[in-house]
MDAnalysis code that builds the backbone (N, CA, C; Angstrom):
import MDAnalysis as mda
import numpy as np

u = mda.Universe.empty(435, n_residues=145, atom_resindex=np.repeat(np.arange(145), 3), trajectory=True)
u.add_TopologyAttr("name", ["N", "CA", "C"] * 145)
u.add_TopologyAttr("resid", np.arange(1, 146))
u.add_TopologyAttr("resname", ["MET", "ALA", "ASP", "GLU", "GLU", "PRO", "LEU", "GLY", "PRO", "ILE", "SER", "TYR", "LEU", "ILE", "VAL", "GLU", "PHE", "PRO", "GLY", "SER", "LYS", "LEU", "THR", "GLY", "GLU", "VAL", "PHE", "PRO", "ALA", "LEU", "MET", "ASP", "LEU", "VAL", "ASP", "ARG", "GLY", "LEU", "ILE", "ARG", "ILE", "LEU", "ASP", "LEU", "LEU", "PHE", "VAL", "ALA", "LYS", "ASP", "PRO", "ASP", "GLY", "THR", "LEU", "LYS", "SER", "ILE", "GLU", "LEU", "GLY", "ASP", "ILE", "ASP", "HIS", "ASP", "GLY", "LYS", "PHE", "ASP", "PHE", "ALA", "VAL", "LEU", "GLU", "GLY", "VAL", "SER", "SER", "GLY", "LEU", "LEU", "ASP", "GLU", "GLY", "ASP", "MET", "ALA", "ASP", "ALA", "ALA", "SER", "ALA", "ILE", "GLU", "PRO", "GLY", "THR", "SER", "ALA", "GLY", "ILE", "LEU", "ILE", "PHE", "GLU", "ASN", "ARG", "TRP", "ALA", "ARG", "THR", "PHE", "VAL", "GLN", "ALA", "LEU", "LEU", "ARG", "ASN", "GLY", "ALA", "GLY", "LEU", "VAL", "ALA", "ALA", "GLY", "TYR", "ILE", "PRO", "GLN", "ASP", "THR", "LEU", "LEU", "THR", "ALA", "ILE", "ASP", "SER", "THR", "ASP", "SER", "HIS"])
u.atoms.positions = np.array([
    [-9.556, -6.251, 23.201],
    [-8.356, -6.460, 21.706],
    [-7.703, -7.817, 22.559],
    [-7.314, -7.979, 23.617],
    [-6.690, -9.111, 23.956],
    [-7.410, -10.321, 23.461],
    [-8.814, -10.171, 23.594],
    [-9.476, -11.788, 23.290],
    [-9.085, -11.910, 21.672],
    [-8.742, -10.954, 20.813],
    [-8.432, -11.220, 18.978],
    [-7.254, -11.570, 18.992],
    [-6.749, -12.391, 17.965],
    [-5.787, -12.812, 17.292],
    [-5.003, -11.625, 17.038],
    [-3.615, -11.478, 17.652],
    [-2.507, -10.456, 17.186],
    [-2.706, -10.470, 15.840],
    [-2.205, -9.304, 15.140],
    [-2.342, -8.706, 14.068],
    [-0.904, -8.628, 13.204],
    [-1.032, -9.360, 12.390],
    [0.155, -9.476, 11.312],
    [1.029, -7.940, 11.249],
    [2.155, -8.033, 11.150],
    [2.712, -6.749, 10.750],
    [2.078, -5.628, 9.567],
    [1.901, -4.557, 10.046],
    [1.416, -3.464, 9.181],
    [2.565, -2.590, 7.824],
    [1.766, -2.655, 6.804],
    [2.785, -2.113, 5.825],
    [2.014, -1.244, 5.376],
    [2.615, -0.306, 4.773],
    [2.141, 0.714, 3.607],
    [2.960, 0.562, 2.736],
    [2.289, 1.331, 1.127],
    [2.960, 1.824, 0.182],
    [2.120, 2.475, -0.710],
    [3.401, 3.797, -1.366],
    [3.004, 4.493, -1.819],
    [3.176, 4.187, -3.577],
    [2.396, 4.065, -4.069],
    [2.289, 3.604, -6.099],
    [1.906, 4.660, -6.335],
    [3.338, 5.066, -7.509],
    [2.971, 6.216, -8.412],
    [2.377, 5.746, -10.099],
    [1.756, 6.133, -10.141],
    [1.107, 6.069, -11.724],
    [1.399, 7.383, -12.672],
    [2.145, 7.231, -13.533],
    [2.875, 8.227, -14.298],
    [1.816, 8.378, -15.505],
    [1.446, 9.549, -15.580],
    [0.615, 9.993, -16.512],
    [-0.567, 9.927, -15.807],
    [-1.183, 9.779, -14.768],
    [-2.306, 9.144, -14.008],
    [-2.568, 8.238, -14.822],
    [-2.084, 7.499, -15.339],
    [-2.592, 6.209, -15.932],
    [-2.677, 4.980, -15.299],
    [-3.889, 4.453, -15.135],
    [-3.955, 3.056, -14.626],
    [-4.783, 2.052, -15.132],
    [-4.394, 0.714, -15.210],
    [-5.170, -0.230, -16.059],
    [-6.173, -0.838, -15.317],
    [-7.262, -1.604, -15.908],
    [-7.823, -2.555, -14.747],
    [-7.159, -3.793, -14.357],
    [-5.944, -3.737, -14.635],
    [-5.260, -5.375, -14.151],
    [-4.388, -4.875, -12.375],
    [-4.514, -3.499, -12.071],
    [-4.494, -3.526, -10.562],
    [-5.259, -3.779, -9.765],
    [-6.176, -3.565, -9.535],
    [-7.397, -3.671, -8.996],
    [-7.165, -5.283, -8.497],
    [-7.828, -6.110, -9.986],
    [-8.081, -7.297, -9.465],
    [-6.726, -8.094, -9.170],
    [-5.824, -7.900, -9.153],
    [-4.121, -8.523, -8.154],
    [-4.416, -7.867, -6.625],
    [-4.717, -6.836, -6.566],
    [-5.103, -6.515, -5.299],
    [-6.154, -7.384, -4.423],
    [-7.473, -7.545, -5.132],
    [-8.149, -8.118, -4.276],
    [-8.025, -9.636, -4.475],
    [-7.367, -10.217, -5.105],
    [-6.700, -11.558, -5.128],
    [-5.896, -11.693, -3.667],
    [-5.054, -10.740, -3.661],
    [-4.179, -10.671, -1.857],
    [-5.186, -10.703, -0.821],
    [-6.153, -10.361, -1.095],
    [-7.172, -9.833, -0.019],
    [-7.910, -11.501, 0.004],
    [-8.243, -11.959, -1.277],
    [-9.533, -13.041, -1.259],
    [-8.421, -14.105, -0.820],
    [-7.059, -14.367, -0.915],
    [-6.535, -15.417, -0.526],
    [-6.165, -15.236, 0.871],
    [-6.169, -14.519, 1.731],
    [-6.673, -13.956, 3.094],
    [-4.708, -13.459, 3.049],
    [-3.991, -13.062, 2.220],
    [-2.320, -13.062, 2.961],
    [-2.803, -11.462, 3.390],
    [-3.463, -10.559, 2.557],
    [-3.779, -9.254, 3.243],
    [-5.065, -8.582, 3.932],
    [-5.233, -7.414, 4.522],
    [-6.389, -6.947, 4.581],
    [-6.009, -5.369, 4.502],
    [-6.489, -4.886, 3.725],
    [-6.631, -3.806, 3.687],
    [-7.109, -2.913, 4.963],
    [-6.305, -2.358, 4.985],
    [-6.939, -1.050, 6.240],
    [-7.243, 0.538, 5.951],
    [-6.641, 1.006, 5.032],
    [-6.612, 2.228, 4.159],
    [-6.046, 2.046, 2.804],
    [-7.150, 3.065, 1.473],
    [-6.441, 2.931, 0.526],
    [-7.126, 4.306, 0.163],
    [-6.495, 5.243, -0.318],
    [-6.384, 6.633, -1.047],
    [-5.982, 6.714, -2.230],
    [-6.528, 7.398, -3.100],
    [-5.586, 7.890, -3.992],
    [-5.603, 9.266, -4.513],
    [-4.783, 9.565, -4.470],
    [-4.504, 11.139, -5.190],
    [-3.685, 11.576, -6.536],
    [-3.616, 12.996, -6.313],
    [-2.994, 13.165, -7.670],
    [-2.279, 14.495, -7.255],
    [-1.305, 14.645, -7.997],
    [-0.389, 15.409, -8.258],
    [-0.374, 16.427, -8.979],
    [-0.882, 17.657, -9.005],
    [-1.301, 18.646, -10.144],
    [0.303, 19.160, -10.907],
    [0.580, 19.216, -11.897],
    [1.891, 19.998, -12.252],
    [2.655, 21.026, -11.406],
    [1.350, 21.949, -11.025],
    [2.266, 23.167, -10.065],
    [2.822, 22.085, -8.448],
    [2.327, 21.089, -8.492],
    [2.635, 20.333, -7.025],
    [1.798, 20.155, -6.039],
    [0.551, 20.490, -6.509],
    [-0.260, 20.659, -5.379],
    [-1.351, 18.955, -5.498],
    [-1.421, 18.452, -4.167],
    [-1.785, 17.665, -3.997],
    [-3.132, 17.233, -3.634],
    [-3.714, 16.407, -4.528],
    [-5.498, 16.287, -3.926],
    [-5.973, 14.946, -3.816],
    [-6.764, 14.462, -3.074],
    [-7.581, 13.480, -3.128],
    [-8.300, 13.402, -4.538],
    [-8.601, 12.109, -4.826],
    [-9.133, 11.589, -5.475],
    [-10.678, 10.744, -5.360],
    [-11.395, 11.173, -5.427],
    [-12.520, 9.855, -4.786],
    [-12.430, 8.384, -5.543],
    [-12.634, 7.643, -5.081],
    [-12.828, 6.255, -5.395],
    [-13.787, 5.980, -6.127],
    [-13.303, 5.076, -7.548],
    [-14.829, 5.062, -8.546],
    [-14.097, 4.456, -10.081],
    [-14.605, 4.987, -10.882],
    [-13.822, 4.457, -11.943],
    [-12.826, 5.180, -12.206],
    [-11.525, 4.339, -11.512],
    [-10.151, 4.693, -11.735],
    [-9.916, 4.556, -13.238],
    [-10.106, 3.218, -13.752],
    [-9.364, 2.917, -15.250],
    [-10.378, 3.491, -16.245],
    [-11.601, 3.957, -15.926],
    [-12.311, 4.779, -16.910],
    [-12.890, 3.342, -17.839],
    [-13.164, 2.429, -17.430],
    [-13.919, 1.151, -18.293],
    [-15.447, 1.117, -18.078],
    [-15.781, 2.400, -17.512],
    [-17.348, 2.366, -17.310],
    [-17.593, 1.795, -15.891],
    [-16.949, 0.589, -15.093],
    [-17.135, 0.296, -13.761],
    [-16.846, 0.831, -12.707],
    [-17.369, 0.674, -11.925],
    [-17.213, 0.983, -10.495],
    [-16.245, 0.468, -9.858],
    [-14.878, 0.764, -9.994],
    [-13.704, -0.622, -9.507],
    [-13.348, -0.530, -8.265],
    [-14.084, 0.054, -7.115],
    [-13.645, -0.159, -5.719],
    [-14.651, -0.166, -4.937],
    [-15.941, -0.444, -5.378],
    [-17.448, -0.415, -4.716],
    [-17.285, -1.380, -3.298],
    [-16.245, -2.225, -3.678],
    [-15.806, -3.282, -2.203],
    [-15.141, -2.544, -1.351],
    [-14.462, -1.921, -1.394],
    [-13.675, -0.876, -0.829],
    [-14.206, 0.745, -0.132],
    [-15.507, 0.835, -0.757],
    [-15.876, 2.035, -0.406],
    [-16.320, 2.092, 0.954],
    [-15.367, 2.668, 1.834],
    [-15.843, 3.473, 3.273],
    [-14.475, 2.613, 3.707],
    [-13.733, 2.017, 3.276],
    [-12.528, 1.152, 4.550],
    [-11.527, 2.480, 4.810],
    [-11.384, 2.832, 5.856],
    [-10.476, 3.530, 6.618],
    [-10.800, 3.438, 7.904],
    [-9.257, 2.824, 8.368],
    [-8.693, 2.603, 9.765],
    [-8.558, 3.968, 10.813],
    [-8.025, 4.968, 9.722],
    [-7.782, 6.291, 10.445],
    [-6.338, 6.448, 10.508],
    [-5.566, 5.487, 10.080],
    [-4.172, 5.788, 10.400],
    [-3.634, 6.483, 9.295],
    [-4.597, 6.750, 8.021],
    [-3.840, 7.687, 6.479],
    [-3.950, 9.119, 7.780],
    [-2.990, 10.212, 7.618],
    [-3.237, 11.364, 7.924],
    [-2.312, 12.418, 7.304],
    [-2.188, 13.759, 7.584],
    [-1.744, 14.647, 6.957],
    [-0.446, 14.465, 6.291],
    [0.212, 13.966, 7.979],
    [1.738, 13.141, 7.471],
    [2.477, 12.099, 6.304],
    [1.423, 11.587, 6.130],
    [0.842, 10.428, 5.121],
    [0.968, 11.257, 3.780],
    [0.097, 12.291, 3.589],
    [-0.036, 12.684, 2.527],
    [1.392, 13.474, 2.073],
    [1.811, 14.646, 3.368],
    [3.152, 14.926, 2.740],
    [3.952, 13.961, 2.203],
    [4.247, 12.823, 2.856],
    [5.251, 11.818, 2.803],
    [4.866, 11.284, 0.920],
    [3.436, 11.151, 0.618],
    [3.153, 10.843, -0.665],
    [3.528, 12.218, -1.723],
    [2.941, 13.743, -1.033],
    [3.190, 14.930, -2.245],
    [4.900, 14.845, -2.491],
    [5.787, 13.837, -1.700],
    [7.214, 14.456, -1.657],
    [7.895, 13.156, -2.532],
    [7.137, 12.301, -2.622],
    [7.684, 11.027, -3.138],
    [7.003, 10.818, -4.827],
    [6.021, 11.411, -4.911],
    [5.334, 11.571, -6.366],
    [5.946, 12.642, -7.304],
    [5.527, 12.596, -8.418],
    [6.205, 13.643, -9.521],
    [5.222, 14.228, -9.943],
    [4.893, 15.555, -10.154],
    [4.097, 16.476, -10.373],
    [3.587, 15.988, -12.181],
    [1.971, 15.807, -12.006],
    [1.307, 15.249, -13.210],
    [1.173, 13.989, -12.915],
    [1.521, 13.366, -11.893],
    [0.843, 11.748, -11.726],
    [-0.178, 11.307, -10.828],
    [-0.460, 10.233, -10.440],
    [-1.221, 10.129, -9.551],
    [-0.699, 8.712, -8.412],
    [-1.340, 8.682, -7.422],
    [-0.565, 7.767, -7.013],
    [-1.628, 6.726, -5.643],
    [-1.819, 5.548, -5.197],
    [-1.934, 5.030, -4.545],
    [-1.413, 4.658, -3.479],
    [-1.954, 5.344, -1.888],
    [-1.548, 5.136, -0.994],
    [-2.360, 4.376, -0.012],
    [-1.725, 3.042, 0.301],
    [-2.123, 1.684, 0.731],
    [-1.671, 1.266, 2.096],
    [-2.594, 1.355, 3.365],
    [-1.715, 0.696, 4.220],
    [-2.735, -0.889, 4.366],
    [-2.086, -1.750, 5.039],
    [-2.248, -2.702, 4.647],
    [-1.803, -3.686, 5.929],
    [-2.229, -4.778, 6.477],
    [-1.949, -6.027, 7.381],
    [-1.369, -7.202, 6.545],
    [0.005, -7.620, 6.809],
    [0.135, -8.856, 6.688],
    [-0.225, -9.866, 7.147],
    [-1.435, -10.350, 6.419],
    [-2.283, -11.870, 7.193],
    [-1.236, -13.093, 7.170],
    [-0.488, -13.074, 5.948],
    [0.424, -14.032, 6.011],
    [1.197, -14.269, 7.170],
    [1.565, -13.668, 7.905],
    [2.707, -13.386, 8.838],
    [2.102, -13.639, 10.417],
    [0.467, -13.756, 10.720],
    [-0.108, -13.549, 11.415],
    [0.554, -14.802, 12.778],
    [0.800, -16.054, 12.508],
    [1.437, -17.287, 13.046],
    [2.511, -17.194, 13.343],
    [3.658, -16.491, 12.650],
    [4.299, -15.993, 13.086],
    [4.558, -15.079, 14.230],
    [3.740, -13.933, 13.993],
    [3.474, -12.889, 15.025],
    [3.177, -13.630, 16.729],
    [2.427, -14.137, 16.744],
    [1.628, -15.181, 17.374],
    [2.607, -16.041, 18.230],
    [3.682, -16.367, 17.181],
    [5.097, -17.328, 17.798],
    [6.062, -16.132, 18.475],
    [6.437, -15.086, 17.869],
    [6.737, -14.188, 18.683],
    [6.242, -13.991, 19.903],
    [5.376, -13.521, 19.658],
    [4.537, -13.127, 21.385],
    [4.785, -13.953, 22.180],
    [4.124, -15.642, 22.081],
    [4.476, -16.188, 23.247],
    [5.802, -16.658, 23.561],
    [6.407, -16.032, 22.876],
    [7.928, -15.914, 23.093],
    [8.813, -14.870, 23.940],
    [7.953, -14.360, 24.047],
    [8.195, -12.724, 24.558],
    [8.525, -11.746, 23.590],
    [8.601, -12.030, 22.408],
    [9.350, -11.346, 21.388],
    [8.210, -9.862, 20.910],
    [8.742, -9.795, 20.046],
    [8.177, -8.126, 19.416],
    [8.492, -7.545, 18.443],
    [8.084, -6.838, 17.564],
    [8.392, -6.551, 16.305],
    [8.475, -5.104, 16.479],
    [10.143, -4.459, 16.010],
    [9.963, -3.141, 16.618],
    [10.204, -2.522, 15.401],
    [10.848, -3.057, 14.369],
    [10.876, -2.090, 13.025],
    [10.766, -3.333, 11.961],
    [10.347, -2.601, 10.634],
    [9.911, -3.232, 9.308],
    [10.373, -2.444, 8.564],
    [10.518, -2.730, 7.016],
    [10.949, -1.707, 6.081],
    [10.715, -2.726, 4.731],
    [11.036, -2.136, 3.892],
    [10.841, -2.677, 2.287],
    [12.085, -1.975, 1.872],
    [12.984, -2.802, 0.614],
    [14.272, -2.380, 0.328],
    [13.535, -2.691, -1.218],
    [13.563, -1.157, -1.910],
    [12.919, -0.785, -3.007],
    [13.623, -1.753, -3.967],
    [13.265, -1.850, -5.332],
    [13.217, -3.185, -6.307],
    [14.538, -2.955, -6.921],
    [14.604, -1.474, -7.329],
    [16.161, -1.085, -7.988],
    [17.052, -0.979, -7.254],
    [17.015, -0.898, -5.699],
    [18.157, -0.718, -4.852],
    [18.665, -2.387, -5.390],
    [17.266, -3.303, -4.733],
    [17.821, -4.693, -4.845],
    [18.151, -5.459, -6.109],
    [17.910, -4.591, -7.210],
    [18.493, -4.923, -8.489],
    [20.125, -4.431, -8.864],
    [20.398, -3.306, -8.259],
    [21.633, -2.620, -8.291],
    [22.611, -3.653, -7.438],
    [21.989, -4.150, -6.359],
    [22.883, -4.993, -5.251],
    [23.152, -6.178, -6.194],
    [22.310, -6.924, -6.540],
    [22.356, -8.345, -7.178],
    [23.398, -8.195, -7.809],
    [22.937, -7.221, -9.190],
    [24.221, -6.888, -10.312],
    [25.830, -6.478, -9.751],
    [25.633, -5.998, -8.447],
    [27.363, -5.519, -8.358],
    [27.760, -6.698, -7.634],
    [27.308, -7.781, -6.732],
    [27.871, -8.623, -6.476],
    [27.657, -9.719, -8.057],
    [27.459, -10.199, -8.636],
    [27.647, -10.459, -10.034],
    [28.536, -10.158, -10.643],
    [28.696, -8.865, -10.972],
    [30.181, -8.421, -11.445],
    [31.230, -8.683, -10.551],
    [31.342, -9.381, -9.483],
    [32.438, -9.677, -8.956],
    [33.225, -10.844, -8.752],
])
């Protein structure tokens, strides 16, 4: 691995689909990020949470029910990073009667930044996301002052 380029920061998302409804708009938007080299998908798993709270995996396929196999290009994509702990996180994050996508991806757009950090003896030790509703609340509170 020493001869390979450093990875960009690795991120994950758990995206809930209320009512387990997924339109055909999501997959092309995701693939656009991949095609432009902004991200590299390491793991993608779809799950559904039954009304009783039981979480189960959903096979990739015709998720949006348009008659086309939506994820053929991603079939077999797995880095091995997703584990039972991630499933537990997803189970606690989503509501009963919904489905979710769990996505682990490399932020390829940040690779040159990571290389510069490494050349200067620095390293990424933490990362995170601020949920949009939290950001909007903070912006609204500063606008009202």
